[in-house]
N, C-alpha and C positions, 0 to 999 in steps of 0.2 A: 442433558437438561430435560429428559422426558417427564420428570415429575412435576414440572411447572403447571399449575392450574390457572384457569381463567380468573378464578376468584382471587388468587394471589396477585395477578397482574392488576386487577381492578382495585384491590385494596391499596396498591402502591400508587396508581395513576389517578384514582378518584372515580366516584360514581357517575360523574357527568360525561365520561368518555363513552362513545358509541360501541356497541357490541362487536362490530366488524373490526374496529380499530384495536380493541382489546385482543381479538383473535390474531391480528397481524403482529402485535407486540409479543404475544406468546410464541409465534413462529420465529420472530427475530431471536428470541432467547435460545431456541433450539438450533437455529441455523448457525449462529455465531458462538454457541456454547458459552453463554454468559448467564448470570443470575438476573432476576427481575430488578434487584437493587442496582446492579451495574448498568442495566438498561436505563433505569430512571436517572441515574447520575449522568449518563451520556446525554440524555434529553435535557437535563438541567444545565449541564455545561454548555451545550449547544446554544441555548437561549441566553444564558448569562454572558456568553462570549459575544453575542450580537448587541449587547448593551441593554438587554431587558432587565428591569428591576424585579420582576417576578416571573415565575414559571407558568406559562399558559397551559390550558387544557390541550392535550394532544389531539389532533384531528388528522384527516387523510392527507392534507397538505404537509402537515408536520411529519407524517410517516415517511414521506419521500425524503425529506431532509435528514431524518434520523437514520434511514437506511444508507444514504450516501455517507454519512458520518461513520457508521459502523463498517461499511465496506472499505473506506479509506484507512480506518484504524487497523482492520484485518490485513490489508495489503502492506501497511508499514511494519506490522509485526512479522509478516512473512519475510519481508526484506531483511529485517534484523536477524531472524533465525538463519537465513541463508548466508548472510555476511558472517555471522558467528561460526557457522559450520565451515565456511571457506577459510576463515582465519585459523580455526583449529587444525584443518588439514595442512595449511601452509606452515603452521608452527612445527610440524613434525620434521621439517627440513633442518631444524636446529640452527646451526651456525649461520647459514646463509640468510635466514629470515631475520635473526636477531642482530646481524650486522647492519641491517637497515632501520633499526629502531630510531637512530638519529640521522636525519638527512644531511646534517652537516659533515658527515663522513668521519674520518679519524681511524685510528687503529682498531682492529677487532678486539673485543673484550672477552676473555674466557668465561667471565660470569654470565654474559648474555649468550655467548656462542657455544656453550656446552651442549653437545648433541644428546638427545634423550635416548637412553638405552631401551631398546625394544625387548620386552620379555617374551619368551616363547609361550605359545598358547597353552602348552602342557603344564606350564608353571602357574597358571592362574588358579587362584584359590576359590573354592566354592563359597558363594555368598560375599564376595569381595567386590569392591569398586575399583576402577582403573583410573588413576589420575596421573598425568605426566608420565605415562608409560610404566607405572609400578602398580602392583596389586596391593590394596589396602584392606586389611581384615575388617569385616563389618562390625565385629564386636571386640575391638582391641582392649585388652585388660590394662587398666591404668593403675599406677601405684598411688595416685592422688584422686580422691573422690571430688567430683565437681557437681554443684547444684546452683541453679539460677534462682535468685530471690526476686519477688516482685511480679509485675504483669507478664503474661506470656508473650512470646515473640510475635504471635499473630496479632495481639492487641496493639503492638507498637506500629504495625503497618497500616495506619489509618490514612484517610484522605485528608491531606493537610492544606490544600489550597482553597478551602472554603470555610470561612469563619463568620459567625454572626456577632455583632457588637454586644448583644444581650448575653451571649455565652461567654465572651471574654470578661465582661463585667461580673458575671456570676462567679467565675473562677477566681478573680481577684478578691471578691468579697469572701468567698469560702476560705481562702488562705488566711485572711485577717481573723475570721471567726474561729477557725481551727486553732490558730496560735493563741487567741484569747481564751479558749477553753483550757489550754495547757497552763497559761498564766494564772487563771482563776483557781485551778486545782493546786498549783504550786504555792501560791501566796495566800490561799484560803480567802479569796475576795468574794463578798456577797454579790455584788453587781457592779457593772461598769457604768461610767458616766458618758455624757455627750460633750465633747470639747467645745462645741459651738453654743451650748446653753450656758447662760449666766448663772453662776452659783457662788454662794458665800463660803461653803465648806469645800475642803479638798475632796476631789474624786479621782479615781483611777480610770484612765482612758487607754484604749489600744487602737493602733492604726498603723498606716504605712508612711514612711518618710518620703516626702516628695520635695521637689525644688520649686520655689516660688516662681511662677511663670513670668511675673513682671520683672524679676531680677535677671532673667535669662533671655529677655526679648532681643537684646543686641547680639546674641550669639551664645555658644556653649559657655556656661559658667559653673565652676566647681561649687559644690555645696559649702555653705558657710553659715555662721550663726545668724546672720541677718536674712537668710533666704529659706529658713526651715519652715516647712508646713507639714501638717499631719492629715492624712486622708483616712477617713473612717469607712466602714462598710455601711450599706444602706440600712441595715437593721440596727446598727449601734450608733449611728449619727447622721443618717440620711445621705451618706456618701459625700459629705461636704469636705472641703479642704480648709483647715484652720491654721493660721500662722501661730507659732508658739515661740516663747522666749524663756530662757533660763533665769531663775533668781540668782542673785550674786552668791548665795550660799547653798546652791543646789547640790544634792548629794546622790550617790549611787548606792542602791540597795541590792545585795545579793551578788555583787560583782566579784571577779577574781581578785584576791587580796594582792595588793601591790600594783594593780593595773593603772591606777591614777586617773581613771576617767572611763569614757565609753566612746566607741567608734560608731558613727552614723553615716549612712550612705543611702541614696535613692533606692527604694524598694524594701529596705529593712523594716521588719515589723518591730514596733517598740511599745512598751507599757510606761506611761508617764503618770505621776501623781501631781496634782495641782488644781488650779481653778481658773475659770474665765470670769474676770471681774467686770466685764462689759466694755473693755477697751478695744475689742476687735481681735484679741489674741488670747491664747491659753498660756498661763504662767506656770512653769514647771518648777516644782520644789524638790522633786525626787524622780530618779530614773530607776525603774525596776528591771534588773537584768533578766534576760530570758533563761529558763532552765535548759540545760543540755540534755540530750537523750541519755538514758541510763546505759552504762557500759555493761553488756551482758555477755558472759563467756559461754559459748555453746560449742561443744566439740563432738566430732563424729566418734562414737564409742569404739568402732572397729579400727579406726586409723589415728585416734587422738595421740597415741603413744609413738607414732612414727614421725620423725622429723622430715622436713622436705624443704626444698629451696625454690625460689622464684627469681627469674630475671625479668626486669621491666624496662622496656625501651619505647620511646615516644617519637613520633615523626615530627617533622619531615625526615625521611630516610635518605635523601640525597640533596646536595647543595643546588643552589639556583644556577650554577655555572654549567651543569650538565645532568644527564640521566644515567651516569655510571653507577650510582648507588654504592659508592665506596664506603660510606659509614655502615651500610647494611652488611657489606661483605666483611668488614672488620668485626661487626657484632657476631656474625656467624662463626668467625674464628674463635671469638671469646666463648661462644656457646659450646663448641667442641672441646674447649679447654676446661671450662668450669662445670659442664654437665648438669645444669639445673633441671629439676623435675618438671617445672612449669615455665613456659615462655609467654609473657604477657606483652603484646604489641599494641600500641595505641596510635591511631592514624594522625595525620593523613598518610596514605600509602602511595597512591598515584594522585598527586596533588593537582587539583584543577587550576590553582593559582601559579603553578610553576611556569616560568617563561616559555619553555619549550612546549609545554602542553597547551598554553594559551594561544601560541602562534601555530599550533598544528605541526610542529617539527618532529613528528613520529610517524612511522609507517605501520606499526603493529597496534592492534586494538588494545585498549586499556585492560580488558580481561586477560588477554594473552600476556601482557606485561606483568600483571599481578601474579598470574600462575607461575611464570618463569622466575620472577624476582623473589617472590615471597613463598608461595605454596610449595613449589618443588624443593626449595632450599629448606623450608621447615620440615617437610616430609623426610628429607635426607637426614636431618638431625633427629627427628622422632624415631626413625628407623635405628639410629645408632644408640639411642638412649631408651631402653625398654621401659614401658609404663609411663612415659612422659606425655605432657599435654601442651598445646598451644592455644592461647586465647586471643582473639582479635577484636579490638574495639574501634569502630569507625570514627571519622571526623566529618564535619559538615563540608569540608573542602575536598573530600574524596570524590573523584570523578566516577568511581564505580557505584556510588550510592545513588539510588533514585529517590532518597528521602532526605533532602538537603535542608532540614529544619532541625531545631533543637527543642525538645528531645527527639532523638533520631533512632530509626530502626536499625537492626543489624544488617550487615552485608549478606548477600545471597549465598546460602550454603552450597549452591551448585558450583561455586568457584573452586571448591576442592572435593566435596563429597567424601570427606575424610572424617570419621568420628573422633579422631584425636585432635582435630582443629575445631575449636568452639567459637562460633560467631555470636557476639553478645551486643545488645543495644548500647547506645550512648545517651545518657549515662546508664549505669547498671550496678546492681548489687548481686554478688554471687559468693559462694562458699567453696573453699578448698580444704578438705579434711575438717570441715566445721569452722574454719577461720573465715571471718566475714570480711569481704573486700567491697569497697566502693570506688568506682572508676568513672572519670569524666575526661573528655579530651578538650574541653573548653578552658581557656586560660582565665578562670574566674578569679584567681588570686590577684592577677594584674588589674583586672577590671575593678575589683573592690578597692585595692590600694590607690588606684587612680582617682576614684570618686569619693573616698572616705574623708569625712571631717571628724577629727578627734576632739571631743569636749572634755577638758580636764575638770575633774570634780572629786572631792574627797568621798570616802565610803561612809555610808550611814551607820554601819556597825563598827565597833573598835576592832582593829586588826590584830592586836597583840604582837607577839614576837615571831609568829610563824608566817610572815609574809612570803609570798612566792617571788623571790627576787628575780627568777628567770623571766617572769611576765613583763617586768619593767624593762629589762634590757633586750627583749626579743619581741619586737612589734609583729614579726611574721607569725609567731604563735597566736597572737591576738587575731590576726587576719584569718588564720585557719579556724580559730574558735568561732568566728562568725558563721561558718558553714554548719557547725554543730548546733549552735544556738538557733539559727534560722531554719535548721532542718531542711536545707535545700541545697541542691548542686549548683544553683545559680540564683541567689537571692536578689540580685541587682535588677531594678526595673524603673524606668525603661532601660534598654541597652544604651550605653554611652554613644552619643551621636558620632564621634570620630572613631568608634570601634564597631559600628554597626555592620561593617563588612565581614567581621569575624564570626558573627553569630546571627542566625535568622531565628529569632525566638518565637515559638508557637505558644502563645498565651493560653489558648483554649485547652491545650493538652499539657499545661504546665504541672498538672498533678503528677505526671511522670517524673518531674524534677524533685519530688519529695524524697528526702534522704531516708526517711522511715516509712514503712508500709506494713501491711498486715503480716507479710512473710518475714520482715526484718524490722522490728519495732525498736531495736536498740541501736546504739552507736556502732559503727563498723570497727573491726580490729585494725584494718589498714585502709587508708584513703589515698588513692593515687590521683594526683591533680597536677599534670604537667603545666609548666609556666615558663615564660621568657625570663622571669626573675631567677636569681641565682639558685642553683640546685641545693636541696637540703633534705634531711629526714628529721622529723620532730615528733615527740610524744606530747600530744595535747589532750589532757583529760582522759587518758587511757587509750586514745586512738593514735596510731602511728601514721603521720602524714608524710607522704613521699612525693617530692618533686624531682624527677630525674632530669629535668630540662629536656632539650631536644637532642636527638642522636647526632644531628649535624653539628652540634657543639662538642661532640666527642664524649658525652656522658650517658650513663645508664645506671639503673639501680639494681642491687642484689639484696634479696630478702631471704633470711633463714628462719625457719620455724622449728623450735625445739621445745616440746611440752615439758621435758624434764629439766629445763633450765631453771635454776632457783631465782634468778633476777628478773628476766623478761622472756616471754614466749617468742616475741618478735624481735629479730635483730636485723636492722636495715642500714645500708650504707650506699652512698653514691660512688661509683667507680668511673674511671676513664678508660676509653678504648685503647689508648696508647700512652 
């Protein structure tokens, strides 16, 4: 940190700070090898942790407190590094160490007890990394091209425990206004109205569905027709919440033919046509369905003609009764049998909510468990299948993740240091041979189904004879369509009260939950969304939705991509382990 200047420190801490204090701050940056930004965050956290409502100007007394905080933090990091180093050394004993993973004893498990084979020094490859006792080529040639769409991995690792109310409200407003712009262009609307303003003519309003606070005062209440309110942005309606009611002959415009109505849930962005006659509510005569993102086929020219296969498995990977990871072992046997080109694993991997983890009934560090149970087994498979890849998506319940909010950063790549194992954020968009994937580990389908209120209404346009009969008989397809229409991995807001333990939603950074971005502005080819609901694969408006369910239920998904197929490029099915 020799490049840190006094001007840089003063610019961050303020002009009111004494010169000698600025000099000491610069010394702290060099001494503890941190940036000026990190130093200021430490000072900020120190004061906010004491109950201060604002960050005071740092003085000499504050320097002493700041130095103690930095010293304590440095000592803690040193202890962690020493503990990790000792754990890694102990792990080389193989069977003896892994026999102690569970304090409850029991028979030794060959899965945990397999001794790591030590490779001779002469066999090490130049420019390779060593993980689990094997040499991994630094530039392994893959048969499937991989590219991550969206924000960079470094952008996802933001500081998530500090939010301002103003920033949260701005993000919520921006989502309404962004969706309003899409609706305006799709329906060619000149301007939007304010649902709280009294008008004689019909106007189109856009806002977020919310639950009437008065109706939910006695406890959690599911959305119903009597509790519907519309929240506008500050620019489009002063941010007020207005109750709305449907006319007896209200209609749906632009909806899927045969749907029979529209699904509403808290957090959904909607466009409504109607008027406020001065009765204290907005009367809806027509609901304008949201446009779905365009399905755009983009293929890698070099690999577009090459078929490839993907195996998708979602955690938990072991049952609550123990840490034997029997479903994971069964999956590894399937991998060796089916030989997919890509293995997509969705967390949780080492589940923080597992009974044995919660009670501390383990003797090995979680990092060691992850490397032994997942990394080494994946590497063994990748070695046997030349050109294959593994993609790892975390879950907010992963004890290995230091980013336990949603949206969530990827796991640390140092867990494997293997270029064939790709760690991606949760949620994320990426491409395999140009085929676009969207993946999230949150059970959004169950959350929507639980909160959804379905309003039956006829279509505004005549349907003719070409109604989509599958829409009527398949409510799950309609639930999946919500994700496309709302263009969000998690459109529910707020998180249902009784499900709040499943997701820690970071509203300020919810722009990372947008399904479409500059790098991927169209609908994905494949949308992987694991859920406790029954497993399925469905084609919804050109996107193949895949719910493999959980591996502990004995199911996983197999996907085959064949560009030469005359019917469909994507062939997906859910299979059983046994």
